[in-house]
N, C-alpha and C positions, 0 to 999 in steps of 0.2 A: 616576466616568468624570471624567477629568481636572477632578479636585478638587486637585489639585496643580498646574494650567495657573500659577494666580497666584503662585505661590512659586517654580517654574522660572521664570518670565518676570522677576519682580523678581532672581535670581540672575541669571541672564544678563544682564539689562539693569546690572546693577550691575557683574558682571564685565567688561564693557564700558565702565565708567567713564562712562556715561551718567545721564544724571536722565531724569527720565518726561517734562518739558518736551522734553529734546534728542531723545530718542526719538518722542517725537509727531512732533516737527517731521519729521524723518527718515523716518518713514513719510508724512507728510503727507494721509493719511486718517484720522488718529486725534486725537481730542484728547488733550489732555493729563487732564482728568478721567476720561475713559473708560479709559486707559490704567490710572489710580489704583483705578479700579474692578474693573478686571481682574486687576490684583497683588491686590486685597482680596479677590476672590472674588464682590466684590457682583453683578457681570456677568456674561454668559457671553461668549465669542466668537462671532462668525459665523464660518461656515469660510473664508470669504474673508480675514479677519482674522487667525483661527489662520496660517492660510497664509502671507499675508504678514509676520508675526513669525515665522516658521520661517526661512522663506526671508533675510528680511535680517539675522536673528541666526547663519545661518548653520548652523541643524541640522535636525535630520529632523522630518518633521510629528509621527508616531511617538511620538519621543521626547519633545516639546513637548507631547503630547497623551495619552498613557498614563500613568497613576498607576505604574504597576507599571516603565517603563521608566526609565534616568537619560540627562540629557543626554546627546546623541551628534552631533560634527559632520556634514556633509554630506561623502562621501567626495568628489564633484567638484562645490565651489563655482563653478568658473566654468561650469560647466553652467545653472546656476538664472539666472546673470543674463542669457543669453542671450535674443531676441526670438525670439518664436514662429515657427517652424516650424511646421505645420499640426497639429494635435491636442496641443502642449504649451502650457504659457504663460506668458502674455508680462508680463516685467515692464518697468515703469518705475519712477519713484518710488511709485507707487500699483499698485496689485493691485486691479481694479474685477471682480468676481464674472462680467462677461461674458468675461473674461482666462480664468476657470478653467475650466478642461479635466477633464472627470467621467467627463460619461456615453458618451464612446466606448470610455473603458477599461473603465467597469462593463458595457457591453455586450458587450466582446471578451472578457472573463475568464470573464461568463454563457455567452456560446457557445459557446468552449471547453469548458466543463465540462457541455453539453449539457443546460442546465438552461433551462426557460422562465422569460420574466416571472413568468407565475401563480406558476409552483413557487417563483423566488425570493423572493415577496411572501408567500406564506403560511410560509415558512421564517424571515422577515424578520417576523412579524407584522405587515406593512402593512396597513393597511386594504382598499387596493386596487391591482390590475395596475397602473392606472391613472396614480397616483404614481409606480413604477416605471416607466414610460413614457416619464412625464417627465422623470424623472432624466436617462436615456437620448438623449432627444434633445436635453437641457442647459437643459433650459426650467426646471429646477429646480435648485437644488444641497441636497444632504442638510446634513440637521444633523450636529454633529460627532459628535454620539451614534451616528447611523446611520451615518455614514461609517466608525466602527469597528467596528461589526456586520457591517457587508458587510465590512470587512477581515477580521477572524476567521473568519466565513463561508465565504470564499474563500483564508484562508489565507496572504493578501499584504499587502505594508506600506501603511498610508493616504499613503505617498507612490507607490506606483504606480499607484492608483486617480485619484491628480489628476497624475500623471505630470510628479514634480517629477525625480526621478535615476534612475528606472528605468522599465520600459515596464511593463506589465500582461503582456509576453510572458514577458519575461524573468524577472518573481516566480513567474508560474503555473509556468515551467519547475523551480521549485524547491518549489512547494505538492504538499503530497499529493494525490494522486487522488483518495484517500476521501472519498466524498460522504456526507452524513446518509441513515441508511435510507431513508425515507419515499422520495427521490428516487432513489434507486441499486435498491432492490427493487422 
């Protein structure tokens, strides 16, 4: 998971003709040293930093975080710079965790599939249902690894779960209706 993050980040930054200092300055919430450590694989980004980088660089979250995907641009880049409407991300120069909308999308896709919090917690091998409840209420953000596990479980994009360029409704319509045996059986 995300072993190529640093390599992709370096490639994207250099492709835009930016130094680490320039990119860090543009983001405002990231030091040059932290950016260097992300590029070298010495640090793991938080979800909010990964989203901020993907948005700023004009790529999908999935293509930045998933090792099996090449970098792909956003379908509608103007969409991501808009300030928040209810349930969407709000972008200024900096993205802070409080602006990241994850919980409502998780809850919506889970309910569309008629899966309880307990069933999802079991399927994701989470320690408790309470952690999942905290995620859905927006009291916590998932790790990048958990975000990808959740997206894979529901067969949706990570971008749809953080509500960047498509809604959970749109993605869920394209996802398979098949559920793991222990849930559907």
